[in-house]
C-alpha positions in Angstrom: -17.9 -8.2 41.6 -15.8 -9.2 38.9 -12.2 -7.9 36.9 -11.3 -9.5 33.7 -7.9 -8.5 32.7 -6.4 -10.1 29.2 -2.6 -11.1 29.9 -0.3 -11.3 26.0 1.7 -14.0 26.7 1.8 -17.5 24.8 1.8 -20.7 26.9 2.6 -23.6 26.3 2.7 -27.1 27.4 5.5 -27.6 29.5 4.6 -31.3 29.8 5.5 -31.7 25.8 8.3 -28.3 25.3 11.7 -29.8 24.7 14.2 -27.0 25.0 16.5 -26.3 27.6 16.2 -25.8 31.2 17.6 -22.2 31.1 14.7 -20.4 28.5 12.3 -22.5 30.2 13.0 -21.0 33.4 13.4 -17.4 31.8 9.5 -18.4 30.6 8.4 -18.9 33.6 9.1 -16.2 35.0 8.2 -13.6 32.5 4.8 -15.4 32.8 4.6 -14.6 36.5 6.1 -11.2 36.9 3.7 -10.6 33.5 0.6 -11.7 36.2 1.5 -10.3 39.1 2.0 -6.7 37.2 -1.3 -7.2 34.8 -3.3 -8.2 38.3 -2.7 -5.6 40.8 -6.2 -4.8 41.2 -7.3 -7.2 42.9 -5.6 -7.5 46.0 -9.2 -4.8 46.2 -11.2 -7.1 46.3 -11.1 -9.3 49.3 -11.2 -12.6 49.6 -12.6 -15.5 48.8 -12.3 -15.4 45.0 -12.4 -17.6 41.8 -10.0 -17.1 39.3 -10.9 -18.6 36.2 -8.2 -18.9 33.5 -9.2 -18.6 30.3 -6.5 -19.8 28.0 -6.8 -18.5 24.4 -5.0 -19.8 21.6 -5.2 -21.7 17.7 -5.1 -25.4 19.6 -6.2 -26.4 22.0 -5.1 -28.5 24.9 -6.2 -31.4 26.8 -6.9 -31.0 30.2 -3.4 -31.6 32.4 -1.6 -30.3 30.1 -3.7 -26.3 30.1 -3.2 -26.9 34.6 0.8 -27.0 33.0 0.8 -24.3 30.6 -1.2 -21.9 32.8 0.9 -23.1 36.1 3.8 -19.9 36.0 -0.1 -17.3 35.5 -1.7 -19.1 38.4 1.5 -18.4 40.7 1.8 -14.6 39.8 -1.6 -14.3 40.6 -1.4 -15.7 43.6 2.1 -13.9 44.5 -0.2 -10.7 44.3 -2.5 -12.4 46.6 0.0 -12.6 49.1 -0.7 -16.1 49.0 0.1 -19.0 48.6 -1.4 -21.2 45.2 -3.1 -24.2 47.5 -5.0 -21.3 50.2 -8.4 -22.1 49.9 -10.1 -19.1 49.6 -9.0 -19.6 46.5 -10.9 -21.4 43.7 -9.1 -21.8 40.5 -10.5 -23.1 37.6 -9.6 -23.5 33.5 -10.6 -23.1 30.4 -9.6 -23.2 26.8 -10.9 -20.8 23.3 -9.7 -20.9 19.8 -8.1 -17.7 18.7 -5.3 -15.8 16.4 -4.8 -14.1 19.4 -2.1 -15.4 22.0 -3.4 -15.1 24.8 -4.2 -15.7 28.6 -7.4 -14.3 29.8 -7.8 -13.8 33.9 -11.5 -13.4 35.0 -11.5 -13.1 39.2 -14.8 -12.9 41.2 -16.0 -12.8 44.7 
């Protein structure tokens, strides 16, 4: 079983962005909340799960920046599942795709 969601949100490399801590915190909260809201149907899927997070943006990030850019999305999905994001029953995978639309595609499979 597989479910795919697209969250229309811009992600940025957290290690390279220079901004006020409050702005960074607002972005993280908005991303976490959006992921929580958009992924409501995955609760019925049961465990174990594989979650593929694909960042869609005009420019690519390197691997370590990709994971950082998707951290709040991952946290929101873990919140929805009622788990810590390091729970071994959930496998997290990361990818990137080029596109004008800035978004995150979430594919959850059992």
